[in-house]
N, C-alpha and C positions, 0 to 999 in steps of 0.2 A: 543797215540792218540792225547793229548795235544800238543806235540811236533810237530806232523804233521800239526795240525791246526795253531799252532803258526808260522810255516814256511810258510805256505800259506798266512796267513795275511801279515806277513813281506814282502813277494814277491810282494803281490799285492800293498802295500804301497811304495814299492821301484819302481814298474811300474809307479804308478801314479805321482810321484814326479820327476822321471827322464823324462817322458814324458812332464810335466809342464815346466821343463827347456828348452824345445824346443818348446813352444808354442802349444803343442798337448794335447788334452783331451784323456786320456785313459779310457776306461769303460768297466765293465765286465757285463753290461747289457745284457741278451740273444738275444734280437732282436731290436738293436737300429736303424735300418732302415728295415721297415716293408716289403719292397719288396726284400730285399736282404737276403743272407744267414745269418744263426743264429749263436750265439757263445755259446757253452756249457762249463761245468766244470765237465766232467765225473769223477766218483770216482772209483779209482782202490783199489782194497782190496785183501791183502794177508794174509793168517792166519798161524800163526807159534806157535810151542810149545816153552815153557820157554827156551828150549836150541837151538832155532833159526832154527828148522827144519819145513820143509813144512807140515803142519797139514794133507793137503790131500794126502800126500805120505806117512807118518808115521802112521797116524790113519785116514784112509779115511772115516770112517763110522762118526766120530766125525766131520771131515771137510764137509761133506756133509750134516749133520744136522744143522751146523752153516749157511751154505749157504741156506738151506730150510727155516731156520727161517727168514733170511732176505728176502727171495723171497716171503714167506707167508705174511710178513708185509707190502711188498712194497707199495701197495695202500694206506694204511694209513700213509706212510711216505712221500707221494708226497708233501704234504704241506711244509715240511721241505727241500725237495729237489728243489722246484720250488715254491718259496714263493711269487711271485708278479703276477699281471695280465699279465705283460708282457712275463712272463715265458710260457705262454700257447699259445702265438704266435708261440713260438718255437716248442712246442710239437706237432708235426704233423706226420702222417704216411709216411713211405718212406723217412725220412729225416735224419736217424742215430740217432734219438733221444730217441728210446725207449718207444714208446707210448702203446704197447701191453704188457700185463701182461704175458711174457713168457721168457724163457731162452733159449740160444743155443751156441754152440761151434763156436766161431768166427762169431757170427751173429750180425751185427753192427744194426739191426733193432729189437732185442729182447730189453726188458727192462733190462736184465742182460746177458752181453756177457761173455762166458767162455773162458779162455785162457790157453791152454796147453804148457807144456814144454816136447817135447817128448810125452809119453803116459800119462802124470800125469798132472792134473790140477794145474796150478801155480797160478792163482789169478782169480778174476772176477771183471767185470766192471759194475757199475751202471750207466746207460746212461742218466737217466733223470734229473740228477742234473745239476744246473747251476751257474752262478758267483754271483747271489743274495742271494744264500743259507748262512746260518750261518755255518761255517765249524765244530764248536764246536758241535752243535746240530746235524748236518748230521752225523757226525762220531759217537758221542753217540747214536743215533738212530740205526745205522747199528751194533754197538757192542751189544746194548740192544737185537735187534732182533736176531742177531746170537746166543747170549747165550740163549735166550728163545726157539730157535730152538734145541740148545744141550739138554736144561733141558727137553723138550717133546719129544726127539727123532725124530724130524721131518724128513719126507722123500722127496727127490726131485721129481718135475712133469718130465714128458717126454720133451726131448729137441725139440726145433724148430729150423730147419736148414735153413729156406728160410724167405724171407720177409712175415710176417703175413699178410700183406695187400694183398698178391697176393692169398690168400685163398678165396673161396666164402664167403660172408658175414656170413652166418649161421655157417661156420666153422672156423672163426677166433677166436684166444684166446681173452678174455675179455680185453677191453681198460682200461689203468690206467685212473683216474681222468683227464678230458681234460678241465677243467676250474677251475679258483680259486674258485669259489662257490663250485663245487664238492669236491675239494681237502680239504676245510674246513669242510665239512659235514663228509668225510670219516675219517678224523683226530679226529673230535670232539666226534664221536660216537663209538670209538674205546676204548675198556677197557684197552688194553694193553699200549696205549699211556699214559693213566692216571696212570697207575701203574709205567711206565718208568721215566716220567717227575715229578710225584707229582702233585697233586691237583693245587697249586697255579701257577706254571710254565706252566702246561697245560692250564689253564684257561687264563693265560697272552697270550700266543701263539694264542689261538683262538680269543681274543679280538684284537690284533694287525692285525691278518691277516683279521679279519672283517672290521676293520677300513680301510685297504688297499683295500678290494674290494669295500667298499662303496666309496672311493675316485676314484677308477678306473672306476666305473659305472657312476659317476657324472661328471666327467671332460673330457675336450676335449683331443684328441690325442696329441696336442702340450702341454698341461699342464702336462699330464701324463709323457711324455718324459723328460721334463724339471726336473720334480721330481726325476725320476730315474737316470738322469745323474748326478744330485746333489748328490744323495745318494750313487750311485755305480759306 
């Protein structure tokens, strides 16, 4: 996990600095232009045994329990996946950003897209994450949630194979948090997060995001974007 996060951070640093050599500003802000398409950083996860075999193939019940743990904890992970006010400009239905709490085979509108190789699940993709997320916290959250699923023998929900927004409103799956304020409340009130991060880190994450929300609600669009472009 740490090697994967390190590689991502190094790749981003390389992109920033090479772009600067050409007088170009590279950014991973999810919605740098509010009227244009967004930029995500989807998280692809494969689960293997110590021998390097696909867990979904050799021990499918354990693979499914791991995936179910991630799915079940997804709403309270959104603050880690999408940590800024700008993140929620991107998270809109029918935009391939996974705003509904559901999963589906090759369904780019589901929060978790399942990917098969032949008849066996190869990996899953978390759609809601963006380039402002901390990759160490993000991957740690995924692993912690997956292990929680294994521990409790969690089971998977039914798959959704179409755009959830196409259902009548009363038939749609639940929405994931759609604002930074909602995401903070969902994260803060979840006991699993407190156990996973420990009291001090959990409190720090909540305080930092609350300050981010305070800034976001107070400042102009121009000031918001200036801060984001400096930071990301």
